N, C-alpha and C positions, 0 to 999 in steps of 0.2 A: 485839727483845731486845738487850741490851747487856751488856758485861762481858768476862770473860776468855776468850780463844780459845787453847786448849792445843794445841800441835803436838807429837805424839809422834814422836820420832826415835830409833830404836834405838841410834844411835851416841852419843847423849847421855844414855843411861839409867844410866850408871855401872855397867854390867855386870849390871843387873837386867833381869828380863823386862819388855819393853815393855807387855805386856798388864796386868801387875800395876801398873806405873806409871800406866797409863791408868785403871785401876780406882780408884786412890788419888786421881787428879785429879778424877774424876767424883764421888767421895764428898766431896771438898773443895768442889767447886762450880765450874762453868764454863758459859759460854754456847754454846760450840762446841768440837768436838774434831776434829783432823785427823791423818791418818797421812802422814808424810814419811819414806820409807825408800829413799833413792836407791841404796844399795849392797846391798840385799837382793834375793835371787833372786825371780822372779815368783811361784813356787809358795808360798814362805814368806810373801811379801808379801800374797798373796791370803788365805791362812789367817789372818794377823794382822788384815787389814782386816775379814774376816767376824767375827772375834772382837770387834773394836772396835765394829763396827756393832751387834752383839747387845747389848753393854753400853750403848751410847749409846741404843738403843731403851728399855732398862730405865730409864735415867736421864732419858729424855725430853730428850736433848741431840742436836742435829743432828751427823751424822758426815760429815766431808769427806775426800776422797781428793786427794792431791797429784799433779799432773802427768798421771796415767795414766787416760785415758778408758776403756780396756778393763777395767782392774781396778775402776774406780769402778762400771761397769755390773754386773760380776760380783758385786761386794760389796754392790750395791744402796745405794750411798752417797747421802746427801741432797744433797751438793754436790761439785763438782769444782773444785779450785783450780789455775790455770794460771800458768806463768811467761811471760816475754816471748818465749822461744824455743820454746814449746810450740805445740800445734795452735791455729789461729785459732778464736775463739769461734763464728764463723759456721759453720765445719765441724763443730765439736763439737755445735752445736745440731741437726744432722741426726740424731744418735743420742740426744742427751741431752734433747731436747725443752725443756720448760719448767723443768726442775730447775735448781737454783742453780749459777751459774758465778762463780768469783772469779778475779781477775787481779792478779798482782803488778806494781807500778809503782815507779819510782825517781826520776821527775822529774814536774813539774807537767804538761808536755805529754802525757806518758804517761797521767796521770790522766784528762785530758780525752778522750784517744783511747779509753781503756778504757770510759769512760761512753758515748761515742758508739757504741762497738762492741757494747754490750749486756751488759757485765759487771754482775751483780747486786750484787757486793761487790768492793771494790777495796782490795788490800793496798798499803801505802805505807811505804817505808823503804829502808835502815835509819834509824830515828830516832836511835839512838845507835850507837856502835861495837859490833860483834858478832863473836863467835868461832864462831858456828854455821854460817857459810858460809866456804868456802875463799878465795873472791875477792869479798868484798862490794863493793857499789856505795858511792859516797860517801854519808856521812850527810846526812840532810835536816834534822835538828834539829826542835825543837818549833815553830819559826816555819814551816818548810816544811810540817809536818803540819797546822798551823792553816790554811794557805793551801789545802792539798789538800782539807780538809774543807769549806771555804767555796766551793770551786770547783764541786763537783758534788753533786747531790741523791741520792747513793748512800751506803750504809754504807761507811765507811773502816775498815780494819783496820791499826792501827799495829803495826809490827814492827821488831825489831832492837835488841839490847842492853838490853832493858827489864827492870827489876827493881822490887821493891816500893817502893823509894824514889822512883820516878818516877810512882807512881799519881796523886797529887794534881795534878801538872802535866798529866798526860795527860787527866784528866777535863775539864779546861778547854779542850781543843783542839777538841772536837766529834767526835772519833773514836768510832765506835760500839763497836768491839772493840779489844782490846789483845792481840796474839799473843805468846806466849813459848814458847821451847823449853827452854833450860838452866835458867831460873828455876824450872821445875817438874820437868822430867825429871831434872836433875842434883841436885836438892835432896835433903838427907838425909831429909826427910819430905815427899814430894810432895803428900800430902793437906793437910798444914798450909800448905804453900806456895801451893797452889791456893786454899785457903779464904781466906787472908790477901789474896791478890791480887784475887780476885773480889769480896770484900767491899769492899776499898779502891776498886775501880773502879766499883762500883755504889752506893756510899754516898750 
C-alpha cells in the first residue's frame, strides 16, 4: 500500500482533540496513522493510543506507535516506529515478534544499516525544512530521497516539511509513503487536507 502516512501529534493539533483530528484524517483518507506524543504522560498516551487503534481498525488503516514498545504492546499497535536513539530492532523483536518495525534515518549509510538491521519500513528525512522537530537533522532533499529509495528494497517513508505542493515531485522519487504532521494536524480542515494529499500521492 502507498500514500499518505499521517502522524498525530497533540502539540500540533491547534488546540483541538487529537482523537478528533485523527478521525478527520481517516475520513479524508490515508495509508497509515501514527501516534507521536513525546510530552504526554504515559496514562493519557495509552488511552489516546487505544482510541486511535480502535478507529484505525474501523477504517482498515494500520496504526503505528512512535518510540514506545511498552505502549505499542498495550495498545495492540500494528507497527512500532523507532528513532536512532531508541531500542535496537533486535531487542524489540524479542517482544514484538514479526509485527512491523519502522526506523527513522537521516543519512544514506543509516538507510543501509536500517535495512540490514531488519527494519520493515524506513523513514528518511527531513526532505524539506521542518518546524515539527526542535532540533531537526540537515535536509536531505529530493535527490537524497531518490537515492535512499534506490538503495534498499524496503518501503521508504519520506518525512519533513512536506505539503501538498510537493506531492507531484514526491511521487517520482520512489517513496512508498509520505508522512506529514502539520500539513494535516494543523490544517483548518484536517479531513480535506488528508483527502487532497492522499489523492495527490496515489494519483
